[in-house]
C-alpha positions in Angstrom: -21.0 -89.2 52.2 -23.1 -89.5 49.0 -24.0 -85.8 49.4 -20.4 -84.8 49.8 -19.2 -86.5 46.6 -20.5 -84.0 44.0 -19.0 -81.1 46.0 -15.6 -82.9 46.2 -15.7 -83.6 42.5 -16.3 -79.9 41.8 -13.2 -78.9 43.8 -11.0 -81.6 42.2 -12.0 -81.0 38.6 -12.5 -77.2 38.7 -14.9 -77.6 35.8 -18.7 -77.3 35.3 -19.3 -75.8 38.8 -19.5 -72.1 37.9 -18.1 -69.1 39.7 -14.6 -69.7 38.5 -12.6 -66.6 37.3 -9.3 -66.3 35.6 -6.6 -64.2 37.2 -5.3 -63.2 33.7 -5.9 -59.5 32.9 -8.6 -58.9 30.2 -7.1 -58.2 26.8 -7.3 -54.6 25.7 -8.1 -53.8 22.1 -7.1 -50.5 20.6 -8.0 -48.6 17.4 -6.6 -45.5 15.7 -8.6 -42.3 14.9 -7.7 -39.8 12.2 -7.1 -36.2 13.3 -10.4 -34.2 13.3 -11.2 -31.9 10.4 -9.8 -28.5 11.1 -12.9 -26.4 10.3 -11.3 -23.3 11.9 -8.6 -23.0 9.1 -9.2 -20.0 6.9 -10.1 -21.1 3.3 -7.5 -18.8 1.8 -4.7 -20.7 3.7 -5.7 -24.1 2.2 -4.8 -25.0 -1.3 -7.7 -26.4 -3.4 -7.9 -30.2 -3.4 -6.4 -32.1 -6.3 -9.1 -33.1 -8.7 -9.7 -36.8 -9.2 -9.7 -40.0 -7.1 -6.9 -41.0 -4.8 -6.8 -44.8 -4.1 -5.1 -46.1 -1.0 -4.4 -49.9 -1.2 -3.9 -51.7 2.1 -0.4 -50.6 3.4 2.4 -53.0 3.9 4.4 -53.3 7.1 8.0 -54.2 7.9 8.7 -57.6 9.3 7.6 -57.8 12.9 4.9 -55.1 12.5 2.6 -57.1 10.3 0.6 -58.3 13.3 -2.3 -57.3 15.5 0.2 -57.1 18.4 1.4 -53.7 19.6 5.1 -53.5 19.1 7.9 -52.0 21.3 11.7 -51.8 20.9 14.5 -51.7 23.4 18.2 -50.9 23.1 20.1 -53.3 20.8 17.2 -53.5 18.2 15.2 -55.8 20.4 11.6 -56.1 19.2 8.9 -57.2 21.6 5.2 -56.8 22.1 2.9 -55.5 24.9 1.1 -58.3 26.8 -2.6 -58.6 26.9 -3.2 -56.0 24.3 -3.6 -55.7 20.5 -4.9 -53.6 17.6 -8.5 -54.3 16.5 -7.1 -56.0 13.4 -3.6 -56.6 11.9 -1.7 -53.3 11.7 -2.0 -53.1 7.9 -5.8 -53.4 8.1 -5.9 -50.8 10.9 -3.7 -48.4 8.9 -5.7 -48.9 5.8 -8.8 -47.5 7.4 -6.8 -44.9 9.3 -5.1 -43.6 6.1 -8.3 -43.3 4.1 -10.1 -41.4 6.9 -7.0 -39.2 7.5 -6.6 -38.3 3.8 -10.3 -37.6 3.4 -10.2 -35.3 6.5 -7.1 -33.6 5.2 -8.9 -32.3 2.1 -5.8 -32.6 -0.1 -7.6 -34.7 -2.7 -11.1 -34.4 -4.1 -12.0 -38.0 -3.5 -10.2 -40.7 -1.4 -11.1 -44.4 -1.5 -9.7 -47.6 -0.1 -9.1 -51.1 -1.4 -12.7 -52.1 -0.8 -13.7 -49.8 -3.6 -11.0 -50.8 -6.1 -13.5 -51.1 -9.0 -13.5 -47.3 -8.9 -11.0 -46.0 -11.4 -8.4 -43.9 -9.6 -6.3 -41.1 -10.9 -3.6 -41.7 -8.3 -2.5 -44.6 -6.1 -0.8 -44.0 -2.7 1.4 -46.9 -1.7 2.3 -46.9 2.0 4.7 -49.1 4.0 4.9 -48.8 7.8 8.6 -48.8 8.4 8.2 -47.9 12.1 5.1 -48.2 14.3 6.3 -48.9 17.7 7.0 -47.6 21.2 10.8 -47.1 21.5 12.2 -47.4 25.0 15.4 -45.6 25.9 14.3 -44.9 29.5 11.3 -45.5 31.8 8.8 -43.8 29.4 8.8 -44.6 25.7 8.6 -42.5 22.6 6.1 -43.4 19.9 7.9 -43.8 16.6 6.0 -43.8 13.3 7.5 -43.7 9.8 5.9 -44.4 6.4 7.6 -45.1 3.1 5.2 -43.5 0.6 5.1 -43.6 -3.2 2.6 -41.8 -5.4 1.6 -43.5 -8.7 -0.4 -41.8 -11.5 -1.1 -41.8 -15.2 -2.1 -44.6 -17.5 -0.2 -46.8 -17.6 0.8 -46.3 -14.0 4.1 -44.7 -13.3 5.9 -43.4 -10.2 5.4 -39.7 -9.8 7.5 -39.4 -6.7 8.1 -40.3 -3.1 6.3 -38.7 -0.2 8.0 -40.5 2.8 7.1 -39.1 6.3 7.6 -39.8 9.9 7.0 -38.4 13.4 7.9 -39.1 17.0 5.7 -38.3 20.1 6.7 -38.9 23.7 4.2 -40.8 25.8 2.7 -39.0 28.8 3.7 -41.9 31.0 4.4 -45.7 30.9 0.7 -46.8 30.7 -0.4 -48.5 27.5 -3.3 -46.1 27.0 -0.9 -43.2 27.0 1.5 -45.1 24.7 -1.3 -45.8 22.2 -2.3 -42.2 22.4 1.2 -41.1 21.5 1.3 -43.6 18.6 -2.0 -42.1 17.3 -0.6 -38.6 17.5 2.6 -39.6 15.7 0.6 -41.4 13.0 -1.7 -38.4 12.5 1.3 -36.1 12.0 3.1 -38.6 9.7 0.1 -39.3 7.5 -0.7 -35.6 7.3 2.8 -34.8 6.0 2.6 -37.7 3.6 -0.7 -36.5 2.2 0.6 -32.9 1.8 3.6 -34.2 -0.1 1.6 -36.5 -2.2 -0.8 -33.6 -3.1 2.2 -31.4 -4.1 3.5 -34.1 -6.3 0.1 -34.6 -8.0 -0.3 -30.9 -8.6 3.2 -30.7 -10.1 2.2 -33.0 -13.0 -1.0 -31.1 -13.7 0.6 -27.7 -14.2 
């Protein structure tokens, strides 16, 4: 009986005996990548970059999106989140790195920096707010919806040069989270690319 007591305690307490595994799925962590640099584009088709430094402070996000959770919407404006998954950081932090990398790859501005290098004097500031960044369900397979409110500031003292809002939608290949995140990434790449092109056009307009 004395030999049986430790084994019985192990079964009863379910602690300290090793070999125990949770049935809960492992949490999946996702990141966003900027679109690759298009080295195949002919130089004549690309406008020269705007001279100077573009600073991109950390973007804001609409209520419900300022989180590390991956959002989805259903009919009736219902906001929810995918279980057992998240972005690598809060969405504004993820978008901050994504926007700087995307703008640098886009080549619209000579130099692009983020908030970590704010001591650098910038010629322009690009203010972004994520108005949409979710998987929208209207059927069995969702559509990735991304929209940025975008304002370009410039001059000294700073003034609003203009708006450069942009958005995009991309259907997911199927109803798997990996495919949905891939669609969100593609939509974000298109939206930030359009925002960058519009911001560059605004910047050029004041330097003519």
